[in-house]
N, C-alpha and C positions, 0 to 999 in steps of 0.2 A: 484434179486427181487426188489431192490430199483429202478433200471432203468425201469423195467416194471411198477412199481407203478407210476413213473413220466409220462410215456407214457399213462397210463390209465387216469390220471388226465387231460392230454391234450385232449384225446378223449372225455372225459366227458364235458370239457369246449366247445369243438366244437359243441357237441350235444346241449348244453345249449344255445349257441349263435344262432343256427338254430331256436330254439323255441322262444328265446327272440325277434329276429329281423324279423322273417318270418311273412308275412301277408298272411292269407288264401285267401283274395280277391285281385284281380288285381286292379290297379288304375281305378277309375270311369271315369275320364276325359282324353282327349287327351292333353298331357302336352306340354307347350311351350318349355320345355327342350329337347323334342325329335322331334319337328316339323321340325327342321333343318336337320334331317337325309336325306342323299341323296336318299335312296330307299323309295319311297312312299308306296310300298307294305309292307315293314317292319312296317311302321307306322300304316297301315291299320290292319295288323295282331295283333298288340299290342292293338289297340283300340277295335277290335272285340274279344279280349280274345282268340285268337287261341290256346295259351298255356300259362301257368303260371310257370315261372322258379322257381326251388328250388335250392338254392345255398349252398355251404359248409359253415361251421362256419367261416373259414378264409375269404371267400368272403363277408359274411355279416359284419364281423368286418371292412373290408376295406371300405364297403359302409358307415358304421357308423362313420368312421374317419372323413369324410367330415362334418357331423353334429357337431361333437365335435369341429372341427376347426372353425366353424362359430362363436362359443361363443368367441373364442380367437380373431378372427378378429374384432369383435364388440368392444371388450375391447381395442384393439390397436388403432382403429380409434378414439374412444372416448378420448384416452390418448393424441392424437395430435391435438385436437380441433374440432372434428366433433360431431355434435349432431346426434345420430343414432336412428332411429325409426324401431324397429323390428316388432312391432305389430300395427294393425289398432285399434285405440282407440274405434271405434264404435262397433267392433266385438270381440276384445281381441284375434283375430287370426292374422296370417301373412297377410300382404298386398297381395291382389290377383288381377288377371285379369280374365275376363270371356267373352266368345264370342261364336258364332255359337250355339245359343240355350242353352248355359251353358255347352256344351260338350267339348269346348276347353278352356284351361286356365292354370294357374300356380300360384305359390307363390313366391314372391320376397324374396331374402335373407334379404335385409334391404334397407330402404331409409335413406338418410343422408343429412346434410347441414353443410358446413364448416364454422366455426366461427373464426378460427385462434387463435393466442395468444400463441402458443407453438413453441419453438425451435428458431434457428438463423433466423434473419430477411431475410437473403438472400434466405433461403429455403422457408420461408413463402411467399416471393415475387413470387417465381416460381409457386405457386398454388393460387395466389391471385385472379385469374379469377374465382375461385370456391367459393369465399366468398359469403355467404348468398344465394347460389344457391342450389336448391334441386337436388340431384344426386342419381343414382341407385348404390347400392353396390352388386357386384356379387362375390361370394367366390367359388373357385374350388381347389381341391387337385390333385396333379400329382405325378407320379413316376419320377425318375431322368431323364429318357430318354425324357419323354413328357415335363418335366419342362425345359430342355435344348432347346427343340424345341420351346417352348413358348418364352423363352428369346431371341432366335436367330431370330425369325420371327414375334413375336407379335401375339396377340390373333386373329386378323382378318384372317391372313393367316394360323396360326398354328391350330386354333380350330374354324373354321367358324360356327359350330353348337352352340358354346357358344356365339359368337357374334350375331347370329340370335336370340338367347334367350334374350340377353340384348337389342337388337333393338326392340324386341316385347314388352318387359316390359317397356322400356324407352319411346316408342311411346305412349303406353296406358296411361302413367302417365305424358306425356308432358314434359319429362326431356331433358335438353340440353346435359347432360354428364352422362356417366356411368364409374364407376371405377371397373376394373377387378383386383381382388386380388388372386394371385396364391400362393399355398403352396406346397413345395416339401416334400413328406413324408419320403424321404431317408435321408435328411440332414438338415431339418428345414429351408431351404432357402425360401425367400419371393420374389415375383415379383408383381409390381403394374403398371397398365397401364390405362390412361384416354382416353376414346374414345367417339365419338359422335354416338348416335343411328341412324341407317339408317331407315327412315320412309318407304321407298320403300320396304325394306326387310319385314317389319312388314305387309304391305299390301299384299305382295306376300304370306306370311305365312298364313294370314287369308283366302285367297282364297284356298290355299293348304289344310288347315284344313277343310274348308267346303266341298271340294271335297272328302277328306278321310272319313269324318263323314257321308256324305249322300250316298256314294257309297255302293251298295249291292254286288258288285263283286270287286275282288282285282285289284289294278292298275297293270301295266305290271311289269314283273320281271326285276331286275337290271342286272342279268346274265343269260346265257342260261342254266347253270347247277350249282351244288353246288361247283364246283371247282373254280368258279369266285372269285376273291380276296375279293369282298365285301360280298360274301355269305359264305365264309369258316367258319367264327366264328359266323354267324347269328343264333340267337335262333330259328328262324323259317325256317331254311334251309330244314329240313326234310319234313315239311309240304308243303313248297313252291315247292320244286323240286322233292320230292319222294312220294308225296301224303300220307304222314303220317296223320292220322285222327287228327282233331282239338279237343281241350278239350271240353267236353260236358258242355254247359252252354247257357243261353239265348242269350248272345251277339254273339256267334259263330253260331247261328241258323238263317236260311234264313227267318224265320217268324218275326224276330225282326227288328224294324225300329226306328232309333233315331228321337226323337221329341223335340220340344222346352221345356224349363224349365228343362233340364237335364233328361227328361223322355224317356222311351222306350216303344213302343207299339208292342203287339203281334198280327200279322195278322191272326193267327190260332184261338186263343181264343178271339180275338176282344176286347182286354182290355189292360190297361197299366200294366206294369210289376213292382211290388214293388222292390225297390233297393236291399233289403236284400234277394230277391229270385232270382236275376239275375244269381248268381253264380251256382245255382242248376240245371237249365234247367228242362225239363220234358220229358215224354214218347213220345211226339210228335216232339222232337228235330230232325231237318233236317239240316245237315251241309251246311254252305254257299258254294256257287259255288267257286271252288278253281282252275279254269283253268288259 
């Protein structure tokens, strides 16, 4: 009986985590964190709300681990002489970027400026080129396998999507350097890497974002069928390859068109769609072309 009671507590905690961390509405904007995905069709499905994943309590806790580690990273950077800015003073929100009519954007983990003054002088000298320079801080958590990959190959080769994200943020804010901070969830190991943002990557991603946002039909498929390596674990594989219906909402409807100022216009009702109604759809819903 005691063993079953423990299992019941675990099941209840999983259910609770689903309720605590689950959001009923998908993300409104196309995020800089996913624009580096290789498959443009996957990005398009995400932006058009083709489906909205519901995860297990364990998965939600893993997602939340990254948010918790951000607090510790900020503490550690401050302890070694960095001034860290987590929020935009004018909005009291995270520092953000926005483009393509407000439909593309994202939030920075933090901005920072190195002031020095902590630790052995020989170590301070190695990062003296960062003195009084504004830099982007990007925090990521990894399992042991991915962390080893990061240490062996560096962020640009190991996680190009993360480097794309940093290049996009760094270019928008005119930064010369980005600091990538990696955390291993298995053994608490840390990895830090200083990189320069690639402005050409940012420009390419802005063009890519505009194409995804303005297209009413999906980009070409990455693979011929769902057995392709990139498609095997994709959230949208059944919709993409097996014609599973999309989730009913305004964004997955062929009548909806993205407009400036984060707005969506309905070609059937000839009016703008309120943000809080987009997830509902209506009786005139007609699924986007999915060929």
